[in-house]
N, C-alpha and C positions, 0 to 999 in steps of 0.2 A: 479591503474586503474585511469585515469583522465577523468570524466565525469561532464561536465559544461552546465549549462543552458545558451543559447545566445538568442539574440533577434529574431532569426529564429525559436523558439519554440513557437507554436500556442497553446494557451489553450482555451478549450471550457468549458462550464458550465458541472459539472458533475451530472449524474443523479443516479437514483436507479432502480434496476430492468434490465431487458434484453427483447428485442424482443417487443412483443405487451405489456409488463408490464413495458417498461421503461418510466420514466417520471423524469422532473426537479422538485424537492421539496426542496425549500431552507429552510423548516421547520426541514428537516432531515439533509441536507449538504449544505455547500456553497462552497466548493472547486472548482477549475477549473484543468482540467486534459488535459495531451498531449500524446497519447499512444507511446511507443518507439517501432520503426519499424526497427531499423538498418540502418538509412539513413545518420547517421553521424559516423566517426571514433569512437568517444565516445560511442554513442549507441551501435556499434558493439562490442567494448570492454565489455560493460556491458552484452549484451547478450551471449557473450563468457563465461564470468565469471559466469554467471547464469547457463549455459549449464555445466559447470564444478561442481558447487554445485550440480545440479540435480544428474549428474552422481554419485557423492560421497555419496549423501543421498540414492540412490538406491542400491548401493553397500553396505554401512553400515546399512541401516535401512530397506531394502526390500520395499520401498514404493510404487514402481511401477509408479513412476513420468514419464509421457509421454511428456509433453509440458509446456510452460511457457510464459507468457504474462505480461506485466508491463506498468506503464504510469508514467509520472512526474506529481506530485500534486502540486498545488499553493494555499495555503490559504492566504487570504488578510487579513487586520488588523479585528478583530472580527471573522474570519473564523472559521467554526467548522464542525464536523460530528458526529451525534448523535450515541448513543449505537447500535451496530449492529454485526452480523456475516457475514463473507465474503462468502456467499453463496447465490445462486439464488433458488427461490421457486421450488421444485419439481427437483432440480439437486444436485449431489454430487460429481461433478467433481473437484472442488477446494480443494486440499489436504492441503497445506501448503501456508501461507501468509508470505510475506516478506515486511519489510519497513525499507528503507535506507534513513538517514537524511542527507540534503545538506546544513545545515544552519551553516555557520561561525559566530562567535562571538555571539553565543545564550547565553542568560544569563537567571539564575532563575529569575523568575518573569515576564518572556517575554511570559508566557501562552503556549498554544498550545500543552500540554502534551498528550500523549497516554496513555489511562487508560485501563489496562487489568483487566477484572474481573474473578473471579474463576468459575469453571466449575459448571453449575446449580447454580449459586449464585449471590447475589448482592453485593457481596463484592469485593472490589477493591484490587487485590493482587499484583499489580505493577503500577507505574507511571513513564514514560519514557519521559525526556526532549529531544527536537528535535534537538540534539547537532550534529554537523558535523561529520560524520563517523560512528554514532551509527547504529547497525543493529538489528532488531528485527524480530524473526521467530516465528510462532505459528500455530496450527492446524486451518484452515480455518472454517470448519464446528462446531467446538467446542467451540471456543472462542470469547466471547462477548467482545467488546472493543469500545472506542470512542475517539474522538479529541476534546479536550478543546478548547474554543475560545483563539485565539492567538492575542497578542497586537501589533504585527507587522507580516509583510509577512513572511511565513513560507514555506519551500521547501522540497520535499522527493520525493521518488521513491517508488511507491507500486506494488507489484509483487504476481504472484500466479502461484504455481507449481500445474499441473493438472494431473489426470489420466484419462484415457477412452477418450470419443470424446470431442471436444472443447466447443460444445454448446449443 
């Protein structure tokens, strides 16, 4: 699969919450996002791949996943996202989160690691460097995670496999 960021990708400040609870809060996150809609060949290929993964997960793990959404994420120098779970207050439709890193030539010391915390714990159980091609999948409602400040621009795709209604 060849999915590239081009100058036509328009990023907007990312917020927290949804609907009336949506707000831009730079003390929580400083990334910028661009939703993947299938408007380019690369985006169509990505969504097709995600759909095949969704089918596979449903067949093998009986998760009842019904839809998928994703966006490009851009973290500038010193960009971060504080510790959080990928769920909205009062909603439980996000089942699995997926992160795919798009950073060629990323080196140890560049920062921007994804920290994964233990269930009901403050203990960090994994630190993932955002190296090109690395894929991380975890349960959206259960896993606290955060993105540490990066020392240079950092790109990824974040996505969510859902069950039930979208909103």
